[in-house]
C-alpha positions in Angstrom: 117.5 113.6 99.9 120.0 111.5 101.8 120.1 113.7 104.9 116.3 114.3 104.9 114.6 113.8 108.2 111.3 112.0 108.7 109.5 115.2 109.2 110.7 116.6 105.9 109.7 113.5 104.0 106.3 113.5 105.7 105.8 117.2 104.8 106.7 116.5 101.1 104.3 113.5 101.1 101.6 115.6 102.7 102.0 118.4 100.2 102.0 116.0 97.3 98.9 114.2 98.5 97.1 117.5 99.1 97.9 118.7 95.6 96.3 115.7 93.9 92.6 116.7 94.4 93.4 120.4 93.9 95.0 119.7 90.6 92.3 117.2 89.6 89.6 119.8 90.2 91.5 122.7 88.5 93.8 121.4 85.8 91.7 118.2 85.1 88.4 120.0 84.4 89.2 121.1 80.8 90.3 117.5 80.0 87.1 116.1 81.5 84.8 118.6 79.9 82.5 116.2 78.1 78.8 115.4 78.3 79.1 111.8 77.1 79.5 109.2 78.5 77.0 109.5 81.3 77.8 108.0 84.6 74.8 107.2 86.8 72.8 109.5 84.7 75.1 112.4 85.2 77.1 114.1 82.5 80.7 113.1 82.6 82.0 116.4 83.9 79.6 116.5 86.8 80.3 112.9 87.7 84.1 113.7 87.5 83.6 116.6 90.0 81.4 114.6 92.3 83.9 111.7 92.4 86.8 114.0 93.2 84.8 115.8 95.9 84.1 112.3 97.5 87.7 111.2 97.1 89.2 114.4 98.7 88.6 113.2 102.3 90.4 110.0 101.5 93.5 112.0 100.6 93.1 114.2 103.7 92.9 111.1 105.8 96.1 109.7 104.2 97.8 113.0 105.0 96.6 112.8 108.6 97.8 109.2 108.9 101.2 110.0 107.5 101.7 112.8 109.9 100.4 111.0 113.0 102.2 107.7 112.6 103.4 106.1 115.8 
C-alpha cells in the first residue's frame, strides 16, 4: 500500500462504500428477519429495508465526493 496512488485509494474506498448497502440488503436480511420490535408501526424487517434504502444515497454521495475532491 506504500506505492498506492490517490486514484487507487479512492477506487478502493469507493468500492468499499458501495458494498456496504449491498451487503446490508443481502447478507443482513436473514439477521434482521424479525417481526418485533416494531419501528414506526412497521415490522422490524420492513423498517430495516426502508432505512437502508434511504441510507443508500448517502453512501453514493460519499463515493461521489471522494472521487471528485478538489
